C-alpha positions as a LaTeX table, in Angstrom:
\begin{tabular}{lrrr}
\hline
Residue & $x$ (\AA) & $y$ (\AA) & $z$ (\AA) \\
\hline
Met1 & 122.86 & 97.18 & 131.94 \\
Lys2 & 121.07 & 99.01 & 129.12 \\
Leu3 & 120.92 & 102.77 & 129.43 \\
Trp4 & 117.17 & 103.10 & 129.83 \\
Lys5 & 117.05 & 100.48 & 132.61 \\
Trp6 & 119.92 & 102.22 & 134.37 \\
Leu7 & 118.07 & 105.54 & 134.13 \\
Glu8 & 114.92 & 104.07 & 135.64 \\
Lys9 & 116.55 & 102.04 & 138.38 \\
Pro10 & 115.05 & 103.14 & 141.75 \\
Val11 & 117.50 & 104.66 & 144.21 \\
Glu12 & 116.76 & 102.00 & 146.82 \\
Asp13 & 118.02 & 99.34 & 144.41 \\
Ile14 & 121.41 & 100.99 & 143.92 \\
Pro15 & 124.06 & 99.46 & 146.19 \\
Asn16 & 126.09 & 101.80 & 148.37 \\
Ala17 & 129.06 & 99.71 & 149.47 \\
Gly18 & 131.45 & 98.19 & 146.96 \\
Ser19 & 129.38 & 99.25 & 143.94 \\
Arg20 & 130.56 & 100.68 & 140.66 \\
Gln21 & 131.48 & 104.33 & 140.68 \\
Leu22 & 128.81 & 104.93 & 138.00 \\
Asp23 & 126.08 & 103.57 & 140.27 \\
Lys24 & 127.38 & 105.62 & 143.17 \\
Ala25 & 127.28 & 108.80 & 141.11 \\
Arg26 & 123.80 & 108.07 & 139.88 \\
Ala27 & 122.57 & 107.24 & 143.38 \\
Ala28 & 123.78 & 110.61 & 144.58 \\
Phe29 & 122.17 & 112.41 & 141.64 \\
Thr30 & 118.90 & 110.56 & 142.08 \\
Arg31 & 118.73 & 111.48 & 145.75 \\
Leu32 & 119.22 & 115.11 & 144.79 \\
Thr33 & 116.40 & 114.95 & 142.24 \\
Thr34 & 113.93 & 112.86 & 144.26 \\
Pro35 & 110.99 & 112.46 & 143.76 \\
Leu36 & 111.92 & 112.81 & 140.10 \\
Ile37 & 114.31 & 110.46 & 138.32 \\
Pro38 & 116.81 & 111.62 & 135.67 \\
Asp39 & 114.42 & 110.63 & 132.88 \\
Asp40 & 111.87 & 113.13 & 134.17 \\
Tyr41 & 114.42 & 115.93 & 133.73 \\
Leu42 & 115.12 & 114.79 & 130.18 \\
His43 & 111.42 & 115.22 & 129.50 \\
Leu44 & 111.48 & 118.74 & 130.93 \\
Ile45 & 114.34 & 119.66 & 128.56 \\
Asn46 & 112.75 & 118.02 & 125.50 \\
Pro47 & 109.41 & 116.11 & 125.54 \\
Leu48 & 110.77 & 113.63 & 122.98 \\
Trp49 & 113.67 & 112.62 & 125.24 \\
Ser50 & 112.59 & 109.61 & 127.25 \\
Ala51 & 114.32 & 106.41 & 128.22 \\
Arg52 & 111.09 & 104.86 & 129.48 \\
Glu53 & 108.85 & 104.96 & 126.41 \\
Leu54 & 108.79 & 105.85 & 122.73 \\
Arg55 & 107.43 & 109.30 & 122.02 \\
Gly56 & 106.80 & 111.41 & 118.97 \\
Arg57 & 105.68 & 114.87 & 117.94 \\
Ile58 & 103.02 & 115.50 & 115.29 \\
Val59 & 104.64 & 117.90 & 112.80 \\
Asp60 & 102.04 & 117.98 & 110.02 \\
Val61 & 98.50 & 116.91 & 109.19 \\
Lys62 & 97.72 & 116.72 & 105.47 \\
Arg63 & 94.13 & 116.22 & 104.35 \\
Glu64 & 93.70 & 113.32 & 101.89 \\
Thr65 & 89.90 & 113.25 & 101.51 \\
Ala66 & 87.02 & 114.88 & 103.37 \\
Asp67 & 87.33 & 112.31 & 106.16 \\
Ser68 & 90.95 & 111.16 & 106.01 \\
Ala69 & 94.39 & 112.64 & 106.53 \\
Thr70 & 98.08 & 111.82 & 106.55 \\
Val71 & 99.68 & 112.49 & 109.94 \\
Val72 & 103.44 & 113.14 & 109.88 \\
Ile73 & 105.32 & 112.32 & 113.10 \\
Lys74 & 108.85 & 113.01 & 114.27 \\
Pro75 & 109.78 & 110.12 & 116.60 \\
Gly76 & 111.98 & 110.67 & 119.64 \\
Trp77 & 114.76 & 108.52 & 121.05 \\
Gly78 & 114.71 & 104.80 & 120.43 \\
Phe79 & 112.46 & 104.55 & 117.38 \\
Asn80 & 113.56 & 101.86 & 114.94 \\
Tyr81 & 113.40 & 103.16 & 111.38 \\
Arg82 & 114.28 & 99.72 & 110.03 \\
Tyr83 & 110.63 & 98.64 & 109.95 \\
Arg84 & 109.20 & 96.76 & 106.99 \\
Ala85 & 106.80 & 98.17 & 104.43 \\
Gly86 & 103.24 & 97.26 & 105.44 \\
Gln87 & 103.83 & 97.23 & 109.21 \\
Phe88 & 101.82 & 99.32 & 111.67 \\
Val89 & 102.71 & 101.49 & 114.65 \\
Gly90 & 100.81 & 102.05 & 117.91 \\
Ile91 & 99.72 & 105.63 & 118.65 \\
Gly92 & 98.78 & 106.93 & 122.10 \\
Leu93 & 97.13 & 110.35 & 122.44 \\
His94 & 96.10 & 112.07 & 125.68 \\
Ile95 & 92.61 & 113.55 & 125.27 \\
Asp96 & 90.35 & 114.83 & 128.06 \\
Gly97 & 92.42 & 113.21 & 130.79 \\
Arg98 & 92.61 & 109.77 & 129.15 \\
Trp99 & 95.12 & 108.01 & 126.96 \\
His100 & 93.53 & 106.67 & 123.76 \\
Trp101 & 95.41 & 104.05 & 121.77 \\
Arg102 & 95.12 & 102.69 & 118.26 \\
Ser103 & 97.39 & 101.10 & 115.67 \\
Tyr104 & 97.81 & 102.60 & 112.20 \\
Ser105 & 99.68 & 101.42 & 109.13 \\
Leu106 & 102.93 & 103.19 & 108.32 \\
Thr107 & 102.67 & 104.94 & 104.96 \\
Ser108 & 106.27 & 106.19 & 104.84 \\
Pro109 & 108.98 & 103.96 & 103.34 \\
Pro110 & 111.50 & 102.54 & 105.81 \\
Thr111 & 114.61 & 104.71 & 105.98 \\
Gln112 & 117.04 & 105.95 & 108.58 \\
Ser113 & 117.76 & 109.31 & 106.98 \\
Arg114 & 114.55 & 111.33 & 107.05 \\
Gly115 & 113.82 & 111.27 & 110.77 \\
Lys116 & 110.05 & 111.28 & 110.22 \\
Ile117 & 107.32 & 108.71 & 109.74 \\
Ser118 & 103.75 & 109.02 & 108.49 \\
Ile119 & 100.45 & 107.25 & 109.02 \\
Ala120 & 97.14 & 107.73 & 107.21 \\
Val121 & 93.94 & 107.89 & 109.22 \\
Lys122 & 90.33 & 107.66 & 108.08 \\
Ala123 & 87.80 & 109.12 & 110.53 \\
Met124 & 85.22 & 106.50 & 111.46 \\
Pro125 & 81.85 & 107.28 & 113.09 \\
Glu126 & 82.67 & 104.98 & 116.00 \\
Gly127 & 86.35 & 105.92 & 116.09 \\
Phe128 & 87.02 & 108.60 & 118.71 \\
Leu129 & 90.77 & 108.69 & 118.15 \\
Ser130 & 90.61 & 108.54 & 114.36 \\
Thr131 & 88.15 & 111.45 & 114.29 \\
His132 & 90.41 & 113.48 & 116.56 \\
Leu133 & 93.52 & 112.75 & 114.51 \\
Val134 & 91.81 & 113.76 & 111.27 \\
Gly135 & 89.96 & 116.84 & 112.47 \\
Gly136 & 91.21 & 117.95 & 115.85 \\
Val137 & 94.85 & 117.17 & 116.53 \\
Lys138 & 97.25 & 120.12 & 116.51 \\
Glu139 & 100.76 & 120.26 & 115.14 \\
Gly140 & 103.26 & 119.97 & 117.96 \\
Thr141 & 101.16 & 117.48 & 119.94 \\
Ile142 & 103.31 & 114.93 & 121.80 \\
Ile143 & 102.14 & 111.33 & 121.43 \\
Arg144 & 103.26 & 107.94 & 122.66 \\
Leu145 & 104.47 & 105.39 & 120.15 \\
Ala146 & 104.67 & 101.61 & 120.14 \\
Ala147 & 107.36 & 99.91 & 118.06 \\
Pro148 & 106.44 & 98.97 & 114.45 \\
Gln149 & 105.02 & 95.47 & 114.15 \\
Gly150 & 103.06 & 93.20 & 111.84 \\
Asp151 & 103.51 & 90.40 & 109.32 \\
Phe152 & 101.60 & 91.99 & 106.42 \\
Val153 & 104.83 & 93.06 & 104.78 \\
Leu154 & 106.48 & 93.50 & 101.41 \\
Pro155 & 109.47 & 91.18 & 100.91 \\
Asp156 & 112.80 & 92.44 & 99.69 \\
Pro157 & 113.27 & 91.76 & 96.83 \\
Pro158 & 109.56 & 91.73 & 95.90 \\
Pro159 & 107.95 & 89.13 & 93.60 \\
Ser160 & 108.03 & 89.96 & 89.90 \\
Lys161 & 104.20 & 90.11 & 89.80 \\
Leu162 & 102.06 & 91.52 & 92.62 \\
Leu163 & 98.33 & 91.88 & 93.21 \\
Phe164 & 96.94 & 94.35 & 95.74 \\
Ile165 & 93.26 & 94.13 & 96.68 \\
Thr166 & 92.10 & 96.90 & 99.00 \\
Ala167 & 88.99 & 98.79 & 100.03 \\
Gly168 & 88.53 & 102.03 & 101.96 \\
Ser169 & 91.29 & 102.63 & 104.49 \\
Gly170 & 92.67 & 99.19 & 103.65 \\
Ile171 & 94.81 & 101.02 & 101.11 \\
Thr172 & 97.04 & 102.49 & 103.84 \\
Pro173 & 99.54 & 99.63 & 104.27 \\
Val174 & 99.64 & 99.15 & 100.48 \\
Ile175 & 100.49 & 102.80 & 99.80 \\
Gly176 & 103.45 & 102.27 & 102.12 \\
Met177 & 104.47 & 99.28 & 100.00 \\
Leu178 & 104.13 & 101.23 & 96.74 \\
Arg179 & 106.23 & 104.09 & 98.11 \\
Thr180 & 108.83 & 101.61 & 99.27 \\
Leu181 & 109.09 & 100.12 & 95.77 \\
Val182 & 109.76 & 103.62 & 94.45 \\
His183 & 112.27 & 104.29 & 97.24 \\
Arg184 & 114.13 & 101.06 & 96.44 \\
Gly185 & 114.19 & 101.85 & 92.71 \\
Val186 & 112.43 & 98.62 & 91.70 \\
Asp187 & 109.44 & 98.40 & 89.35 \\
Pro188 & 107.68 & 95.01 & 89.42 \\
Asp189 & 104.42 & 94.27 & 87.58 \\
Val190 & 101.68 & 95.51 & 89.93 \\
Val191 & 97.89 & 95.25 & 89.54 \\
His192 & 95.85 & 97.03 & 92.19 \\
Val193 & 92.11 & 96.51 & 92.71 \\
His194 & 90.77 & 99.22 & 95.02 \\
Ser195 & 87.20 & 99.90 & 96.15 \\
Ala196 & 85.79 & 103.17 & 97.46 \\
Arg197 & 82.27 & 104.59 & 97.69 \\
Thr198 & 82.88 & 107.54 & 95.36 \\
Ala199 & 85.79 & 109.13 & 93.51 \\
Gly200 & 86.05 & 111.68 & 96.30 \\
Asp201 & 86.60 & 108.91 & 98.83 \\
Val202 & 89.71 & 107.50 & 97.11 \\
Met203 & 92.70 & 108.13 & 99.34 \\
Phe204 & 95.95 & 109.04 & 97.50 \\
Ala205 & 94.06 & 109.33 & 94.19 \\
Ala206 & 96.58 & 111.68 & 92.52 \\
Glu207 & 99.51 & 109.56 & 93.65 \\
Leu208 & 97.95 & 106.38 & 92.26 \\
Ala209 & 97.30 & 108.13 & 88.94 \\
Gly210 & 100.96 & 109.11 & 88.85 \\
Tyr211 & 102.02 & 105.50 & 89.34 \\
Glu212 & 99.83 & 104.47 & 86.39 \\
Glu213 & 101.59 & 107.01 & 84.17 \\
Gln214 & 105.16 & 106.43 & 85.32 \\
Arg215 & 105.43 & 102.83 & 86.54 \\
Asn216 & 104.48 & 99.25 & 85.70 \\
Tyr217 & 101.29 & 99.68 & 87.73 \\
Arg218 & 97.65 & 99.20 & 86.74 \\
Leu219 & 94.73 & 100.34 & 88.90 \\
His220 & 91.20 & 98.97 & 88.72 \\
Leu221 & 89.03 & 101.38 & 90.68 \\
Gln222 & 85.65 & 100.10 & 91.87 \\
Leu223 & 83.32 & 102.95 & 92.89 \\
Thr224 & 80.76 & 101.01 & 94.87 \\
Asp225 & 77.99 & 103.62 & 94.89 \\
Glu226 & 77.90 & 103.37 & 91.08 \\
Gln227 & 79.27 & 99.92 & 90.30 \\
Gly228 & 78.43 & 97.85 & 93.37 \\
Ile229 & 80.76 & 95.78 & 95.52 \\
Phe230 & 83.74 & 94.12 & 93.87 \\
Gly231 & 83.14 & 90.38 & 94.28 \\
Ala232 & 85.85 & 87.74 & 94.35 \\
Glu233 & 84.33 & 86.13 & 91.26 \\
Met234 & 85.12 & 89.35 & 89.35 \\
Leu235 & 88.88 & 88.83 & 89.66 \\
Glu236 & 89.02 & 86.68 & 86.54 \\
Gly237 & 87.68 & 89.44 & 84.33 \\
Val238 & 89.85 & 92.19 & 85.82 \\
Val239 & 93.11 & 90.33 & 86.49 \\
Ala240 & 93.22 & 87.35 & 84.14 \\
Asp241 & 96.54 & 86.13 & 85.56 \\
Trp242 & 95.60 & 86.58 & 89.25 \\
Arg243 & 96.56 & 82.96 & 89.96 \\
Ser244 & 100.20 & 83.68 & 89.10 \\
Arg245 & 100.47 & 86.74 & 91.37 \\
Glu246 & 101.37 & 87.05 & 95.03 \\
Ala247 & 98.44 & 88.89 & 96.63 \\
Trp248 & 98.09 & 91.32 & 99.53 \\
Val249 & 94.50 & 91.95 & 100.66 \\
Cys250 & 93.28 & 94.54 & 103.16 \\
Gly251 & 89.80 & 95.91 & 103.75 \\
Pro252 & 86.50 & 95.24 & 105.55 \\
Pro253 & 85.87 & 91.77 & 107.05 \\
Gly254 & 83.33 & 90.73 & 104.39 \\
Met255 & 85.75 & 91.37 & 101.56 \\
Leu256 & 88.57 & 89.56 & 103.35 \\
Glu257 & 86.42 & 86.49 & 103.96 \\
Ala258 & 85.25 & 86.37 & 100.34 \\
Met259 & 88.77 & 86.70 & 98.96 \\
Glu260 & 90.18 & 84.17 & 101.41 \\
Asn261 & 87.53 & 81.64 & 100.36 \\
His262 & 88.21 & 82.35 & 96.69 \\
Phe263 & 91.96 & 81.85 & 96.96 \\
Ser264 & 91.49 & 78.76 & 99.14 \\
Ala265 & 89.11 & 77.18 & 96.61 \\
Ala266 & 91.78 & 77.69 & 93.95 \\
Gly267 & 94.42 & 76.08 & 96.17 \\
Leu268 & 96.31 & 79.37 & 96.42 \\
Arg269 & 95.76 & 80.41 & 100.02 \\
Glu270 & 99.51 & 80.37 & 100.73 \\
His271 & 99.99 & 83.06 & 98.05 \\
Met272 & 97.59 & 85.45 & 99.77 \\
His273 & 98.49 & 87.81 & 102.63 \\
Ile274 & 95.70 & 89.34 & 104.74 \\
Glu275 & 95.67 & 92.36 & 107.04 \\
Arg276 & 92.69 & 92.62 & 109.39 \\
Phe277 & 92.06 & 95.97 & 111.06 \\
Thr278 & 89.29 & 94.73 & 113.35 \\
Ile279 & 88.06 & 91.57 & 115.02 \\
Asp280 & 84.46 & 90.38 & 115.23 \\
Arg281 & 83.17 & 91.12 & 118.73 \\
Thr282 & 79.76 & 89.53 & 118.32 \\
Glu283 & 80.23 & 85.81 & 117.68 \\
Tyr284 & 82.29 & 85.01 & 120.78 \\
Ala285 & 81.42 & 87.87 & 123.12 \\
Gly286 & 81.62 & 87.01 & 126.83 \\
Glu287 & 79.12 & 87.49 & 129.62 \\
Gly288 & 80.90 & 90.53 & 130.95 \\
Gly289 & 81.63 & 91.11 & 134.64 \\
Thr290 & 83.98 & 92.91 & 136.99 \\
Val291 & 87.57 & 92.99 & 135.79 \\
Ser292 & 90.07 & 93.59 & 138.61 \\
Phe293 & 93.73 & 94.52 & 138.26 \\
Ala294 & 95.63 & 93.03 & 141.19 \\
Arg295 & 98.79 & 95.14 & 141.22 \\
Ser296 & 97.03 & 98.39 & 140.39 \\
Gly297 & 94.19 & 97.86 & 142.86 \\
Lys298 & 91.62 & 98.99 & 140.30 \\
Ser299 & 88.49 & 97.35 & 138.91 \\
Ile300 & 85.76 & 98.07 & 136.40 \\
Gln301 & 82.42 & 96.58 & 135.35 \\
Val302 & 82.36 & 95.82 & 131.62 \\
Asp303 & 80.12 & 94.20 & 129.05 \\
Gly304 & 80.99 & 91.08 & 127.09 \\
Ala305 & 82.40 & 92.95 & 124.07 \\
Thr306 & 84.88 & 95.21 & 125.90 \\
Thr307 & 88.37 & 93.73 & 125.79 \\
Leu308 & 90.51 & 93.41 & 128.90 \\
Leu309 & 92.95 & 95.86 & 127.33 \\
Glu310 & 90.23 & 98.47 & 126.88 \\
Ala311 & 88.95 & 97.83 & 130.41 \\
Gly312 & 92.36 & 98.52 & 131.90 \\
Glu313 & 92.84 & 101.68 & 129.85 \\
Gln314 & 89.45 & 103.00 & 130.97 \\
Val315 & 90.52 & 102.95 & 134.62 \\
Gly316 & 94.05 & 104.20 & 134.00 \\
Val317 & 96.02 & 100.96 & 134.27 \\
Arg318 & 99.28 & 101.04 & 132.28 \\
Met319 & 98.44 & 98.25 & 129.84 \\
Pro320 & 101.15 & 96.86 & 127.54 \\
Phe321 & 100.01 & 96.58 & 123.94 \\
Gly322 & 101.24 & 96.37 & 120.38 \\
Cys323 & 99.03 & 95.47 & 117.44 \\
Arg324 & 95.71 & 95.34 & 119.36 \\
Met325 & 94.68 & 92.48 & 117.05 \\
Gly326 & 96.09 & 89.42 & 118.81 \\
Ile327 & 99.13 & 89.05 & 116.58 \\
Cys328 & 102.19 & 90.39 & 118.37 \\
His329 & 101.92 & 88.94 & 121.96 \\
Thr330 & 102.92 & 92.29 & 123.51 \\
Cys331 & 99.74 & 92.53 & 125.59 \\
Val332 & 99.96 & 89.08 & 127.22 \\
Ala333 & 99.15 & 89.07 & 130.95 \\
Gly334 & 98.54 & 86.47 & 133.64 \\
Leu335 & 94.98 & 85.65 & 134.64 \\
Gly336 & 94.78 & 85.48 & 138.43 \\
Ser337 & 91.17 & 84.32 & 138.79 \\
Gly338 & 87.99 & 83.82 & 136.81 \\
Phe339 & 87.55 & 83.10 & 133.12 \\
Val340 & 87.99 & 85.09 & 129.92 \\
Arg341 & 87.02 & 84.33 & 126.33 \\
Asp342 & 89.04 & 84.75 & 123.13 \\
Leu343 & 87.01 & 86.88 & 120.67 \\
Arg344 & 88.51 & 85.12 & 117.66 \\
Ser345 & 88.07 & 81.48 & 118.62 \\
Gly346 & 85.65 & 81.42 & 121.56 \\
Arg347 & 88.18 & 79.51 & 123.69 \\
Glu348 & 87.91 & 80.15 & 127.41 \\
Ala349 & 91.01 & 80.58 & 129.56 \\
Gly350 & 91.10 & 80.18 & 133.34 \\
Ala351 & 93.19 & 81.16 & 136.34 \\
Gly352 & 96.92 & 80.58 & 135.91 \\
Glu353 & 96.88 & 80.99 & 132.12 \\
Arg354 & 98.40 & 83.88 & 130.21 \\
Val355 & 96.02 & 85.65 & 127.85 \\
Lys356 & 96.15 & 88.29 & 125.15 \\
Thr357 & 94.27 & 91.20 & 126.68 \\
Cys358 & 93.54 & 92.88 & 123.34 \\
Ile359 & 91.35 & 90.02 & 122.08 \\
Ser360 & 90.03 & 88.59 & 125.36 \\
Val361 & 86.81 & 89.58 & 127.14 \\
Ala362 & 85.41 & 88.82 & 130.58 \\
Ala363 & 83.35 & 85.65 & 130.95 \\
Gly364 & 82.22 & 86.62 & 134.43 \\
Asp365 & 84.27 & 88.29 & 137.16 \\
Cys366 & 88.01 & 87.94 & 136.65 \\
Ser367 & 91.33 & 89.32 & 137.86 \\
Leu368 & 94.51 & 90.14 & 135.92 \\
Glu369 & 98.04 & 90.25 & 137.36 \\
Leu370 & 98.58 & 93.85 & 136.32 \\
\hline
\end{tabular}
């Protein structure tokens, strides 16, 4: 039995007669510490010591622009530093009595030696957690972590010629890739098209300038307030050999759709990798209704754009999650009754099916087996 499952095993499940001596010893210790379990005492000694969940401590917050910052985190037990460049990590922060969750791209290169990771966060007007992380979080704050995930990754070894197309905070997974190339000591031919409103809004501007001076890296910076939006048809004039490059694209939905159509029309869709930070909640929104959680005994009335995952978190249900974008399958739960709708496809699922709570909304009253 793995250590963390052994630590969490309730005392009533530990056999008394004929059991292993280890179980007997633990049963006795657990009875002495009831109602706490050994893991609770680990947390009292060090908040990062937990066998039940991944935790981390915020050790530094470095301002990048007026509305963005790099957050440096020291993970606790169990964090896997062998993630891949471009992946994201789930962050849980307790604010005003509620846990708020969001996924952010890892900007630190994968390594097992440093013992720290970093994310970059841009404060959004509608983003409660992002605003708090950029402007309000204190060093020393303990957070919850979800394991690194995602398929928007840099291969090892990388292609000889790469094209990065980013806008706004879409640069965050790509800066992780660029730092990883440096960390690995490889220097492929990289062209990077990045859009930002103004020069002051360019995250990692000094670092990108350094890459231009020291590496085989060329940056085309599109300042949209002055030059307008970078259209897919402009690729030819900026990157004449774009058809021969493997491309990674991350930014707002409109840009992603335009680039996807452009690559598809050229028969090159398989050479393009896309990272979507958000899903469209308008096209396939549900009717809303009362969402009940059978095991937790809780329920909440929601509109047709609130996901089942968000509904559960609002009433304090311990909801499993990973990417929060419908990619990783971590959030899958059984639907006990009613119907829910997939925000990406519009497909409705009914009782007995298993659904991704992060991209599903209520299509009337429904119940989840959570």
